[in-house]
C-alpha positions in Angstrom: 0.0 0.0 0.0 -0.9 1.5 1.4 -1.8 5.2 2.7 -5.5 5.4 2.7 -8.4 7.9 3.1 -12.1 7.2 2.3 -12.5 9.8 -0.4 -8.9 10.1 -1.7 -6.4 7.4 -1.2 -2.7 8.0 -2.1 -0.5 5.0 -2.6 2.7 6.3 -4.1 5.9 8.0 -3.2 6.9 11.5 -4.4 3.2 12.5 -4.7 3.9 16.1 -5.4 6.0 15.5 -8.5 4.6 12.3 -10.0 1.7 12.1 -12.5 -1.7 11.7 -11.0 -3.8 8.7 -11.8 -7.4 9.0 -10.5 -9.3 5.8 -10.0 -13.0 5.3 -9.4 -13.1 1.7 -10.7 -14.4 -0.6 -7.9 -12.5 -3.5 -9.4 -9.2 -1.7 -8.8 -10.2 -0.8 -5.2 -11.2 -4.5 -4.5 -7.9 -5.6 -6.1 -5.9 -3.6 -3.5 -8.2 -4.5 -0.6 -6.4 -7.8 0.2 -4.1 -8.2 3.2 -1.5 -10.1 1.3 -1.3 -7.5 -1.5 -1.0 -4.7 1.0 1.8 -6.7 2.6 3.5 -7.1 -0.8 3.4 -3.4 -1.4 5.0 -2.8 2.0 7.7 -5.3 1.2 8.4 -3.7 -2.2 8.7 -0.3 -0.5 11.1 -1.8 2.1 13.2 -3.7 -0.5 13.0 -1.2 -3.4 12.3 -4.0 -5.8 10.9 -7.5 -5.3 10.6 -10.8 -7.1 7.9 -13.4 -6.5 10.6 -15.7 -5.0 11.8 -13.0 -2.6 8.2 -12.0 -1.7 7.5 -15.7 -0.8 10.5 -15.7 1.5 9.5 -12.5 3.3 5.8 -13.3 3.6 6.0 -17.1 4.1 3.9 -17.8 1.0 4.5 -19.9 -2.1 6.2 -18.3 -5.1 3.2 -19.2 -7.3 0.8 -17.4 -4.9 3.1 -14.4 -4.8 3.3 -14.3 -8.6 -0.5 -14.3 -8.9 -0.8 -11.4 -6.4 2.0 -9.5 -8.1 0.3 -9.9 -11.5 -3.0 -8.6 -10.0 -1.3 -5.6 -8.6 0.4 -5.0 -11.9 -2.9 -5.4 -13.8 -4.4 -2.5 -12.0 -1.3 -0.3 -12.2 -0.1 -0.4 -8.6 3.3 -1.9 -9.5 5.4 -2.2 -12.7 8.2 -4.3 -13.9 11.7 -3.1 -12.8 14.7 -3.1 -15.1 16.2 -6.5 -15.9 12.9 -8.3 -15.6 13.2 -11.9 -16.9 10.7 -14.7 -16.5 10.0 -15.8 -12.9 13.0 -13.9 -11.6 11.6 -10.5 -12.8 11.6 -7.8 -10.1 8.7 -5.5 -9.5 8.7 -1.9 -8.2 6.0 0.6 -7.1 4.4 2.3 -10.1 5.9 5.8 -10.9 2.7 7.8 -10.3 0.4 9.0 -7.6 -2.9 7.0 -7.4 -5.9 8.8 -6.0 -9.1 6.8 -5.3 -11.9 9.3 -5.7 -15.5 8.6 -4.9 -18.0 11.5 -5.4 -21.7 11.0 -4.8 -22.6 12.8 -8.0 -20.2 10.7 -10.2 -20.0 7.4 -8.3 -19.7 4.3 -10.3 -22.1 1.5 -9.1 -20.3 -0.4 -6.3 -17.6 2.1 -5.8 -18.7 3.2 -2.3 -18.8 -0.4 -1.1 -15.4 -1.0 -2.7 -13.7 2.0 -1.1 -15.2 1.2 2.3 -13.9 -2.3 2.1 -10.5 -1.0 1.1 -10.3 1.5 3.9 -11.4 -1.1 6.5 -8.8 -3.6 5.2 -6.1 -1.0 5.4 -7.1 0.1 8.9 -7.4 -3.5 10.2 -3.8 -4.1 9.0 -2.6 -0.8 10.5 -4.1 -1.4 13.9 -2.7 -5.0 13.9 0.7 -3.6 13.3 0.3 -0.9 15.9 -0.7 -3.5 18.5 2.3 -5.7 17.5 4.6 -2.7 18.0 3.4 -2.3 21.5 4.0 -5.9 22.2 7.6 -5.6 20.9 8.6 -2.1 21.8 11.1 -3.1 24.4 13.2 -4.7 21.7 13.7 -1.4 19.9 15.2 0.7 22.7 14.5 4.0 24.3 15.0 6.2 21.3 12.4 4.5 19.2 10.0 4.3 22.1 10.3 8.0 22.8 9.9 8.9 19.2 6.8 6.8 18.6 3.4 8.2 19.6 -0.3 7.6 19.6 -2.4 10.7 19.6 -6.2 11.2 19.9 -8.3 14.4 20.2 -11.6 15.8 19.3 -12.1 19.4 18.1 -14.7 21.4 16.2 -14.0 22.2 12.5 -15.7 23.2 9.3 -15.2 21.0 6.2 -12.8 23.6 4.7 -10.7 23.6 7.9 -10.6 19.8 8.0 -9.5 19.7 4.3 -6.7 22.2 5.1 -5.5 20.0 8.0 -5.6 17.0 5.7 -3.5 18.7 3.1 -0.9 19.8 5.7 -0.7 16.3 7.2 -0.3 14.7 3.8 2.7 17.0 3.1 4.2 16.1 6.5 3.6 12.4 6.2 5.1 12.1 2.8 8.2 14.3 3.3 10.5 11.3 3.2 8.8 9.3 0.5 11.9 9.4 -1.7 13.4 6.9 0.7 11.5 4.1 -1.0 14.9 4.1 -2.8 17.1 2.1 -0.3 20.2 4.2 -1.4 18.6 7.3 0.1 18.0 6.0 3.6 20.2 6.8 6.6 21.9 3.8 8.1 19.8 3.9 11.2 16.4 4.3 9.4 13.7 1.6 9.9 10.4 1.3 8.1 7.9 3.4 10.1 4.2 3.1 9.8 2.4 6.4 9.7 -1.4 6.4 9.7 -3.6 9.4 10.0 -7.4 9.7 9.9 -10.0 12.3 10.8 -13.8 12.4 10.4 -16.9 13.9 12.1 -17.9 12.0 15.2 -20.4 9.2 14.3 -24.1 10.0 14.8 -23.5 13.7 14.4 -24.4 16.1 11.5 -24.2 19.8 10.9 -26.3 21.6 13.5 -26.2 18.8 16.1 
């Protein structure tokens, strides 16, 4: 993956400079909404490039199963073949564009709302599982990583325009180091860090309540 929001889901590095590919196709959303495929995308970001054989080693899956998932991700444009691709040993990398999943009530394709909801829930489930696993393992990482990590929660009162402004600011902050999907650009002490943000009106409220 995957970095996900219900109305606009970015899944690429260097979002500010890469071409934008806007998707409203429910099939593409469902293709991404699979825990194994999200894990594969994370593995590709960590490794820079990934073959089916290497993916199988990292995710404890069969190479055949990994090949099928990689082909599915490629079919919908989430990954592309890297240089030097040959047969089963061909490596894959994250596609060189910014993908935005956009669902608007006035232009929605049938099934798109269900598809994007399923995608978001899948991404959040995976993110919360990893957060819980971090808290089980945090003593293994040392004081510096424990002090740097955080969980933050608050409730405030905003207009839609103010929330959109905060969203844009957070996107810029979260993606500041996205060029480090290239392993050669990472500091020696860098580790993959999960960053998830979300904001929404409190459930069971509406304007005026």
